C-alpha positions in Angstrom: 107.7 68.6 113.8 106.5 69.1 110.1 104.1 71.0 111.0 105.8 73.0 113.1 108.5 74.0 110.8 105.6 74.6 107.9 103.7 77.1 110.2 106.8 78.8 111.5 108.0 79.2 107.8 104.6 80.8 107.0 105.0 83.4 109.9 108.5 84.1 108.4 106.9 84.5 105.1 104.4 87.1 106.2 106.5 89.2 108.3 108.4 89.0 105.0 111.8 87.2 106.5 112.5 85.0 103.3 115.6 83.8 103.6 114.4 81.8 106.9 111.2 81.3 105.7 112.7 79.2 102.4 115.3 77.5 105.2 112.4 76.0 106.9 109.6 75.3 104.3 112.7 72.9 102.9 112.7 71.0 106.4 109.2 71.0 106.6 108.8 69.5 102.6 111.5 66.9 103.9 109.4 65.5 106.9 106.2 65.8 105.4 108.0 63.6 102.2 108.7 61.0 105.0 105.4 60.9 106.5 104.1 60.5 103.3 101.9 63.3 104.1 101.1 64.6 99.9 98.6 67.5 101.4 101.6 68.9 103.7 103.9 68.1 101.4 102.0 70.3 98.4 101.0 73.2 100.4 104.8 73.5 101.5 105.2 73.4 97.6 103.0 76.0 97.0 105.0 78.1 99.6 108.2 77.3 98.6 107.3 78.5 94.9 105.2 81.8 96.1 108.4 82.8 98.4 111.0 82.1 95.2 109.1 84.2 93.3 109.1 87.0 96.0 112.8 86.9 96.6 113.1 87.1 92.3 114.4 83.3 91.7 111.7 82.9 88.9 113.2 79.2 87.5 113.3 78.1 91.2 109.5 79.1 91.5 108.6 77.7 88.7 110.3 74.4 89.2 108.4 74.1 92.8 105.0 74.7 90.8 105.5 72.2 88.1 106.2 70.0 91.0 103.2 71.0 92.8 101.2 70.3 89.8 102.1 66.8 89.6 101.5 65.8 92.9 98.1 67.6 92.9 97.5 65.3 89.6 98.3 62.3 91.5 96.5 62.9 94.3 93.4 64.6 92.5 93.4 67.8 94.6 92.4 70.1 91.9 92.0 73.3 93.6 95.7 73.2 95.0 96.4 72.3 91.2 94.9 75.6 90.5 96.7 77.5 92.9 99.9 76.1 91.8 98.7 77.4 87.6 98.1 80.9 89.2 101.7 80.9 90.7 103.4 79.7 87.9 101.7 81.8 85.6 102.9 84.8 87.8 106.6 83.3 87.6 106.2 83.1 83.6 105.0 86.6 83.1 108.0 87.4 85.3 110.2 86.1 83.2 108.4 87.8 80.0 106.0 85.1 79.1 103.2 87.2 79.4 100.9 85.3 77.0 101.9 82.0 78.7 100.8 83.8 82.0 97.3 84.4 80.7 97.0 81.2 79.7 97.5 79.9 83.1 95.3 82.2 84.5 92.5 80.9 82.4 92.6 77.7 82.9 93.4 78.4 87.1 90.0 80.5 86.7 88.0 77.5 84.8 88.5 75.5 88.5 88.0 78.5 90.5 84.5 79.1 89.1 83.9 75.3 89.1 84.4 75.2 92.6 82.9 79.0 93.0 86.1 80.5 94.9 85.2 83.9 94.4 88.5 85.0 95.8 90.5 82.6 93.7 89.0 84.2 90.7 89.6 87.9 92.4 93.0 87.1 92.8 93.6 86.1 88.8 91.8 89.1 87.9 94.7 91.0 89.5 96.9 88.6 88.0 95.3 89.0 84.6 95.9 92.9 85.1 99.9 92.8 85.6 100.2 90.4 82.8 98.1 92.6 80.6 100.5 95.4 81.4 103.3 93.6 80.5 101.7 93.2 77.1 101.0 96.5 76.4 97.1 96.4 76.6 97.0 99.0 79.3 92.8 100.1 79.0 92.5 96.4 79.7 94.8 96.2 82.6 92.9 99.0 83.9 90.0 97.1 83.4 91.5 93.7 85.0 92.7 95.5 88.3 89.1 97.6 88.7 87.4 94.4 88.3 89.8 92.6 91.0 89.2 95.3 93.5 85.6 95.2 93.4 85.6 91.6 93.9 88.1 92.1 96.7 85.7 95.1 98.3 82.4 92.4 98.2 84.4 89.7 100.0 84.6 91.9 103.0 87.2 94.0 105.4 89.0 90.7 105.7 90.5 91.6 102.1 91.9 94.5 102.6 95.3 94.0 102.0 94.3 93.2 98.6 92.4 96.2 97.6 95.7 97.6 98.8 97.2 95.7 95.8 94.8 96.4 93.6 95.7 99.8 93.9 99.3 99.2 93.3 98.6 97.7 90.2 96.0 100.6 89.0 98.8 103.3 89.9 101.6 101.2 88.0 99.5 100.8 84.9 98.2 104.3 84.7 101.7 105.4 85.1 102.4 103.8 81.8 99.2 105.1 79.7 100.6 108.6 81.2 98.0 109.1 83.5 100.4 110.9 86.2 97.8 112.2 88.8 95.5 109.0 88.3 98.8 107.0 89.2 99.9 109.1 91.9 96.4 109.1 93.4 96.1 105.1 93.0 99.4 104.5 95.0 98.8 107.2 97.8 95.6 105.1 98.9 97.6 102.1 98.6 100.1 104.1 101.0 97.7 105.1 103.4 95.6 101.3 103.5 98.8 99.2 103.3 100.3 101.5 106.3 97.2 101.3 108.3 97.3 97.0 107.7 101.3 97.2 108.9 102.3 95.3 105.4 105.9 96.4 105.0 105.8 95.0 101.4 102.9 97.0 100.3 104.3 100.2 102.1 107.5 99.7 100.2 105.0 99.0 97.2 103.8 102.2 97.1 106.2 104.2 98.2 108.5 103.3 95.1 105.0 104.0 92.9 104.6 107.4 94.4 108.3 108.1 93.9 107.5 107.1 90.3 104.6 109.2 90.0 106.1 112.4 91.2 108.8 111.7 88.9 106.8 112.0 85.8 105.5 115.1 87.0 109.1 116.9 87.3 109.1 116.4 91.6 112.5 114.7 91.4 113.3 115.6 94.9 110.0 114.4 96.4 110.1 110.9 93.9 114.4 110.3 95.8 112.2 110.3 98.7 110.2 108.2 98.5 112.2 105.9 96.2 114.9 105.8 99.0 112.0 104.5 101.6 111.3 101.6 98.8 114.9 100.7 98.5 115.7 100.2 102.5 112.9 98.0 102.9 113.6 96.3 99.7 116.9 95.3 100.6 116.4 94.6 104.1 113.3 91.7 103.2 116.0 90.6 99.9 113.2 91.3 97.1 115.9 91.4 94.4 113.8 92.0 91.6 111.6 95.3 93.7 115.0 96.7 94.9 116.3 96.6 91.2 113.5 97.9 89.7 113.5 100.8 92.2 117.7 101.5 91.8 116.4 102.0 87.9 114.1 104.7 88.9 116.4 106.0 90.7 118.8 106.6 88.1 115.9 107.6 85.9 115.9 110.8 88.4 119.1 111.3 88.6 119.2 111.2 84.8 116.4 114.0 84.7 117.9 116.1 87.0 121.6 115.8 84.9 123.1 113.6 87.6 124.8 111.2 85.0 127.6 109.4 87.2 124.8 108.7 89.6 122.4 107.9 87.1 124.9 105.6 85.2 126.0 103.6 88.6 121.9 102.8 89.4 121.6 101.5 86.1 124.4 99.2 86.2 123.7 98.0 89.9 119.8 97.3 88.5 121.3 95.4 85.7 123.5 93.0 87.1 120.5 92.1 89.2 118.1 91.8 86.2 120.1 89.6 84.7 121.0 87.5 87.7 116.6 87.2 88.0 116.5 87.0 84.4 113.9 89.8 84.1 114.1 90.3 80.5 112.0 93.3 80.3 114.4 94.8 83.5 117.2 94.7 81.1 115.2 95.9 78.3 114.8 99.4 80.6 118.7 99.6 81.5 119.2 99.3 77.8 116.9 102.4 76.9 118.1 104.0 79.9 122.1 103.0 79.3 121.5 104.2 75.6 120.2 107.6 76.7 123.1 108.2 78.9 125.6 107.6 75.9 123.5 109.6 73.5 124.0 112.5 75.9 127.9 111.9 76.4 127.9 112.1 72.6 128.4 108.4 71.7 125.7 108.4 69.3 126.7 105.0 67.5 126.5 103.2 71.1 123.6 104.6 72.3 121.8 103.5 68.7 122.8 100.2 69.3 121.2 99.7 72.9 117.9 101.5 71.4 118.2 99.1 68.4 118.9 96.0 71.0 116.1 97.3 73.1 113.5 97.1 70.2 114.1 93.9 69.1 114.5 92.4 71.9 110.8 94.0 73.0 109.2 93.0 69.6 110.8 89.2 70.2 108.4 88.9 73.4 105.5 91.1 72.2 106.3 93.8 74.6 104.3 97.0 73.1 104.9 100.0 75.2 109.1 99.1 75.6 108.9 98.6 71.4 107.3 101.4 71.4 110.2 103.5 73.6 112.5 102.2 71.8 111.4 102.9 68.3 111.1 106.9 69.6 114.5 106.8 70.9 116.2 105.6 67.9 113.9 108.1 65.9 115.3 111.1 68.2 119.0 110.0 67.9 118.5 109.4 64.6 117.1 112.7 63.2 116.6 114.7 66.3 112.7 114.7 66.1 110.9 112.8 68.2 107.8 111.2 66.8 105.0 112.0 69.0 102.4 110.1 67.7 104.0 106.3 68.3 102.7 106.3 71.9 99.4 107.5 70.9 98.6 104.9 68.3 98.8 102.1 71.5 96.7 104.2 73.6 99.0 105.9 75.7 98.6 109.4 76.6 103.0 109.8 76.2 104.7 112.7 74.4 108.5 112.8 74.2 110.0 115.9 72.7 113.8 115.2 73.5 116.8 112.9 75.3 116.7 112.1 78.1 113.0 110.5 78.0 111.5 110.3 81.4 110.7 106.8 80.6 107.7 105.8 83.2 
């Protein structure tokens, strides 16, 4: 019966029915524990961690991965311990601890290398790309995503989905670096590939990316069309994190169009969800956006406070890109002039001239 629960839960997770999957994983875990089946319990803990992470409950995910690491040490299942370390690293990355994430990825990579697990090594290249992006190392992140893509392609056609997610990673970090054309191309390729594979989450992810790339290129109408497609899927499957970032992107699009009331609503909804999931970067982005709204409404004092708070938190967590955005906004709000050299100093092709800044 435990196996039946587990296999059904896996099916639910593959089709993005996360709530149903969590319920069945928990039932399976109790059965495996009662039977003394440590391998089944360990597999269940890993899947629970992955599913909690997909729904934005990073604390719960981290606890499941910690439990899996502890059990793997007792049962001496080193390969599964590496899987748990990789999952824990992804959870820490989402909570803002990108340096802790990189340490875990490095430790897991040693195990995968020892075992000759090329798929595991490819996955960790992808994971490292995301952590490096959070840390603001855009060029290194692009390199990691490209390496991951090449590794997955070398593993054969059954890894097309992973290739699609590498393209999404490349699209995201290209946008952060100011390479709008590259970002749009990567996300468009990902959308085509993941659409052909009927990957609902991946299609939504790539639609969000296309929308953001179009926003950066000034096509606000086209941006909203794609962002709304992503929003509908994320809301339906219960992915709070991706839904929140999509709301923020919609808010930025409305801000650039001068629709301040719509922008404020989107930022408010996104901020409440970021706080719920303890997403520090998301909260920073809402502060940067909210400060711009205040500035445009003439409340310069409160705008400066928002930008200052965003800068302090960004620096505390060593988020280079977000700190750079905050300094640029502070400088403009204080003097009426934007420092065009700030972003170039960290290797980004970004130049903000006036508020509202179209933050990537």
